[in-house]
LUMMAR-951872 format. One line per field, with one value per residue: residue number from 0; residue in three letters; chain; x negated, z, y negated of N, C-alpha, C in turn. Coordinates in steps of 0.1 Angstrom, whole numbers, plus 5000, padded with zeros to 4 digits. Example, Ala and Ser with C-alpha at 12.3 -4.5 7.8 and 13.67 -1.06 7.14 Angstrom:
2
num c(0|1)
residu c(Ala|Ser)
chaine c(A|A)
nxx c(4868|4872)
nzz c(5078|5071)
nyy c(5057|5022)
caxx c(4877|4863)
cazz c(5078|5071)
cayy c(5045|5011)
cxx c(4868|4871)
czz c(5078|5079)
cyy c(5033|5000)
END
This chain:
149
num c(0|1|2|3|4|5|6|7|8|9|10|11|12|13|14|15|16|17|18|19|20|21|22|23|24|25|26|27|28|29|30|31|32|33|34|35|36|37|38|39|40|41|42|43|44|45|46|47|48|49|50|51|52|53|54|55|56|57|58|59|60|61|62|63|64|65|66|67|68|69|70|71|72|73|74|75|76|77|78|79|80|81|82|83|84|85|86|87|88|89|90|91|92|93|94|95|96|97|98|99|100|101|102|103|104|105|106|107|108|109|110|111|112|113|114|115|116|117|118|119|120|121|122|123|124|125|126|127|128|129|130|131|132|133|134|135|136|137|138|139|140|141|142|143|144|145|146|147|148)
residu c(Met|Ala|Gln|Leu|Thr|Ile|Gly|Met|Tyr|Gly|Ser|Glu|Phe|His|Ser|Thr|Ser|Asn|Leu|Phe|Gly|Leu|His|Cys|Gly|Gln|Met|Cys|Ser|Tyr|Glu|Lys|Cys|Thr|His|Asn|Ser|Gly|Trp|Tyr|Asn|Arg|Ala|Gly|Glu|Lys|Leu|Gly|Trp|Gly|Asp|Leu|Ser|Thr|His|Asp|Met|Ala|Arg|Ile|Ala|Ala|Leu|Leu|Glu|Thr|Asn|Glu|Leu|Phe|Val|Val|Leu|Ser|Glu|Gly|Asp|Ser|Tyr|Trp|Asn|Pro|Arg|Lys|Ser|Gly|Ile|Ser|Glu|Ser|Ala|Pro|Gly|Val|Ala|Tyr|Ile|Ala|Met|His|Ala|Met|Phe|Val|Ile|Ala|Pro|Gly|Ser|Val|Tyr|Ser|Val|Asp|Arg|Trp|Asn|Ser|Ala|Pro|Pro|Lys|Thr|Ala|Arg|Ile|Ala|Gly|Lys|Met|Phe|Asn|Val|Ile|Ser|Gln|Lys|Glu|Ala|Val|Arg|Leu|Ile|Glu|Thr|Gly|Thr|Leu|Thr)
chaine c(A|A|A|A|A|A|A|A|A|A|A|A|A|A|A|A|A|A|A|A|A|A|A|A|A|A|A|A|A|A|A|A|A|A|A|A|A|A|A|A|A|A|A|A|A|A|A|A|A|A|A|A|A|A|A|A|A|A|A|A|A|A|A|A|A|A|A|A|A|A|A|A|A|A|A|A|A|A|A|A|A|A|A|A|A|A|A|A|A|A|A|A|A|A|A|A|A|A|A|A|A|A|A|A|A|A|A|A|A|A|A|A|A|A|A|A|A|A|A|A|A|A|A|A|A|A|A|A|A|A|A|A|A|A|A|A|A|A|A|A|A|A|A|A|A|A|A|A|A)
nxx c(6438|6430|6439|6432|6435|6429|6445|6469|6483|6497|6509|6514|6539|6551|6551|6539|6532|6527|6508|6493|6503|6500|6505|6507|6493|6495|6502|6490|6483|6481|6448|6435|6413|6403|6406|6428|6414|6399|6404|6390|6382|6358|6348|6345|6366|6397|6421|6439|6451|6450|6452|6437|6440|6426|6442|6450|6425|6421|6445|6437|6413|6418|6437|6426|6415|6388|6358|6367|6364|6370|6369|6359|6359|6354|6376|6364|6344|6355|6378|6372|6346|6339|6352|6341|6320|6325|6328|6346|6379|6396|6378|6349|6325|6308|6280|6284|6306|6290|6270|6285|6303|6320|6333|6331|6354|6356|6363|6377|6357|6352|6331|6316|6296|6268|6252|6232|6215|6186|6178|6208|6225|6237|6267|6293|6318|6346|6373|6386|6375|6356|6331|6314|6280|6268|6234|6231|6218|6224|6249|6254|6240|6257|6279|6272|6265|6278|6272|6254|6227)
nzz c(7333|7367|7398|7421|7436|7441|7470|7465|7488|7497|7525|7561|7570|7545|7528|7499|7485|7488|7478|7486|7509|7527|7545|7546|7576|7589|7620|7638|7660|7661|7661|7653|7634|7632|7638|7628|7606|7574|7540|7511|7470|7452|7438|7461|7465|7485|7495|7516|7548|7581|7605|7606|7600|7603|7588|7572|7554|7547|7528|7511|7495|7484|7466|7449|7424|7395|7395|7416|7447|7480|7502|7539|7562|7596|7618|7625|7607|7581|7589|7609|7607|7576|7578|7596|7586|7562|7538|7516|7521|7510|7486|7495|7479|7466|7478|7506|7513|7509|7527|7554|7554|7578|7566|7537|7513|7488|7458|7466|7488|7522|7541|7568|7576|7592|7607|7621|7624|7615|7608|7604|7614|7599|7601|7616|7646|7643|7661|7663|7640|7614|7594|7567|7576|7561|7557|7558|7541|7521|7517|7506|7478|7474|7471|7450|7428|7424|7429|7454|7449)
nyy c(9656|9638|9646|9636|9602|9569|9555|9574|9585|9568|9548|9546|9547|9549|9568|9583|9606|9641|9660|9691|9693|9674|9645|9607|9595|9617|9635|9662|9690|9718|9737|9715|9697|9667|9638|9610|9610|9595|9602|9615|9605|9621|9599|9580|9570|9558|9581|9587|9587|9607|9634|9665|9697|9731|9747|9730|9719|9747|9752|9727|9733|9758|9746|9729|9710|9721|9705|9687|9668|9669|9645|9637|9615|9604|9589|9562|9559|9554|9537|9517|9508|9499|9477|9459|9459|9446|9460|9475|9490|9507|9514|9523|9535|9559|9565|9554|9573|9594|9591|9593|9611|9638|9666|9679|9691|9718|9730|9765|9764|9754|9726|9718|9692|9681|9659|9651|9673|9688|9710|9726|9754|9780|9786|9777|9773|9761|9745|9767|9787|9799|9781|9767|9750|9723|9703|9668|9657|9680|9674|9646|9653|9675|9654|9635|9652|9676|9698|9721|9729)
caxx c(6439|6424|6450|6428|6435|6432|6457|6479|6491|6507|6508|6517|6550|6553|6540|6540|6525|6525|6498|6481|6514|6497|6514|6494|6493|6501|6498|6488|6478|6475|6438|6432|6398|6398|6421|6428|6402|6399|6405|6383|6378|6343|6343|6346|6380|6409|6435|6452|6441|6458|6449|6438|6439|6421|6450|6453|6414|6420|6450|6431|6404|6424|6444|6415|6410|6375|6349|6372|6360|6379|6355|6366|6351|6359|6386|6356|6336|6368|6383|6367|6332|6339|6361|6329|6305|6329|6327|6359|6380|6400|6368|6335|6316|6300|6271|6291|6307|6282|6261|6292|6309|6321|6336|6336|6362|6353|6375|6374|6351|6352|6320|6312|6285|6257|6248|6220|6203|6175|6179|6220|6232|6246|6279|6296|6332|6357|6390|6390|6378|6345|6327|6303|6276|6251|6231|6235|6210|6231|6263|6253|6240|6272|6295|6269|6263|6288|6264|6246|6214)
cazz c(7345|7380|7407|7437|7430|7452|7475|7465|7499|7505|7539|7573|7568|7530|7520|7485|7477|7493|7475|7493|7521|7534|7543|7552|7588|7598|7631|7643|7674|7661|7653|7648|7632|7626|7643|7619|7593|7561|7531|7499|7465|7450|7431|7470|7467|7498|7493|7526|7562|7589|7612|7597|7606|7597|7575|7562|7547|7534|7517|7502|7492|7475|7454|7442|7406|7390|7399|7426|7460|7491|7513|7550|7569|7609|7618|7625|7595|7572|7591|7617|7604|7571|7583|7607|7579|7551|7528|7509|7530|7499|7482|7498|7473|7466|7487|7517|7516|7511|7539|7565|7555|7580|7561|7523|7508|7470|7451|7472|7499|7530|7547|7576|7577|7601|7601|7629|7628|7602|7603|7610|7611|7585|7602|7631|7648|7650|7663|7661|7626|7610|7588|7566|7579|7556|7563|7553|7526|7512|7513|7498|7466|7470|7461|7439|7415|7424|7437|7463|7447)
cayy c(9642|9640|9647|9630|9586|9561|9552|9581|9591|9555|9544|9556|9543|9549|9577|9586|9621|9655|9669|9701|9695|9661|9631|9595|9591|9632|9643|9677|9696|9733|9738|9704|9697|9658|9625|9596|9607|9589|9613|9602|9614|9618|9586|9571|9562|9564|9586|9585|9589|9609|9643|9672|9713|9742|9751|9721|9724|9759|9747|9718|9743|9766|9738|9719|9715|9722|9695|9677|9673|9663|9643|9638|9608|9600|9576|9548|9554|9553|9522|9508|9504|9492|9464|9452|9452|9438|9471|9478|9505|9515|9524|9522|9539|9571|9564|9556|9586|9609|9593|9594|9627|9650|9674|9684|9702|9718|9745|9777|9764|9740|9724|9711|9686|9682|9649|9651|9682|9683|9723|9729|9766|9781|9787|9771|9773|9744|9748|9788|9789|9793|9768|9768|9740|9721|9690|9653|9656|9690|9665|9637|9661|9675|9648|9630|9659|9686|9711|9719|9731)
cxx c(6438|6437|6448|6430|6431|6444|6467|6489|6501|6499|6515|6536|6560|6547|6543|6536|6526|6517|6494|6489|6506|6504|6500|6498|6497|6491|6496|6483|6473|6462|6433|6419|6390|6413|6420|6418|6404|6397|6397|6379|6364|6337|6345|6356|6392|6417|6443|6445|6456|6446|6448|6431|6432|6426|6451|6439|6419|6432|6446|6422|6408|6432|6439|6412|6396|6370|6357|6368|6370|6369|6365|6356|6358|6366|6373|6347|6345|6372|6377|6353|6330|6345|6348|6322|6306|6329|6339|6364|6383|6390|6355|6323|6313|6288|6275|6295|6303|6275|6269|6301|6308|6326|6336|6340|6358|6364|6369|6365|6352|6337|6316|6299|6278|6251|6234|6209|6196|6174|6193|6222|6239|6262|6285|6313|6335|6367|6398|6388|6362|6341|6316|6294|6266|6250|6235|6233|6222|6243|6260|6249|6251|6279|6287|6263|6271|6283|6256|6230|6210)
czz c(7363|7389|7422|7431|7440|7456|7472|7476|7506|7519|7553|7570|7556|7525|7510|7477|7490|7491|7487|7508|7529|7531|7551|7566|7597|7612|7634|7656|7670|7652|7644|7647|7632|7637|7635|7612|7581|7553|7519|7485|7463|7447|7448|7471|7478|7491|7501|7539|7574|7598|7603|7604|7597|7586|7568|7551|7543|7527|7506|7495|7482|7463|7449|7431|7409|7389|7406|7439|7471|7503|7528|7557|7584|7609|7620|7615|7581|7576|7597|7610|7592|7570|7589|7594|7563|7540|7525|7515|7520|7489|7483|7488|7474|7475|7502|7524|7518|7527|7553|7566|7566|7577|7542|7520|7493|7469|7459|7486|7508|7538|7558|7579|7589|7600|7608|7629|7614|7600|7607|7609|7604|7587|7616|7632|7653|7648|7658|7646|7622|7598|7580|7569|7568|7560|7555|7540|7511|7505|7505|7481|7461|7461|7452|7429|7415|7430|7448|7459|7435)
cyy c(9645|9638|9639|9612|9579|9552|9562|9588|9579|9549|9553|9554|9546|9558|9583|9596|9631|9667|9678|9700|9683|9649|9620|9595|9605|9631|9655|9683|9710|9732|9726|9700|9676|9650|9618|9595|9600|9599|9605|9612|9615|9606|9580|9565|9564|9569|9584|9591|9602|9626|9654|9685|9721|9747|9741|9722|9735|9759|9739|9728|9750|9760|9729|9722|9717|9710|9686|9678|9664|9661|9634|9628|9606|9586|9558|9548|9552|9538|9511|9501|9497|9478|9455|9448|9447|9448|9473|9492|9511|9524|9516|9526|9554|9575|9563|9569|9595|9609|9598|9607|9636|9664|9674|9690|9705|9733|9753|9776|9749|9739|9715|9703|9682|9669|9643|9661|9685|9697|9731|9743|9769|9781|9778|9772|9765|9749|9758|9789|9787|9790|9770|9754|9738|9705|9681|9653|9667|9678|9656|9644|9664|9667|9640|9636|9672|9697|9713|9721|9724)
END
């Protein structure tokens, strides 16, 4: 049974899961990578939202099950833009999250997505930690097929 299910983290004032040590609406300041980001499974369903640190991302990567992905979108792409566009905030779909991913976390790996550069560097230092960098095209392939190649 998949551990990443739609709405699993509940809401800011009624958190319903603490999988990976996360809770909905969480705030962090130490090695923070994201602010109010949206968290999605590979089916394009929203799990919850909040700040993520480098430690959170490493813990998620270590505990994900085979074939699961934890996809992170910016606050704008996970909350504001869907509302303005009439797209479902809770389940915008695979194509939407693939095109807007900031980070894709796979079992044992964390990828930062370079959405603007056609030839991104292989690694980048973000909040004091080195991350593998993939292009938007590679992120789409990873989310849609589960592989980078």
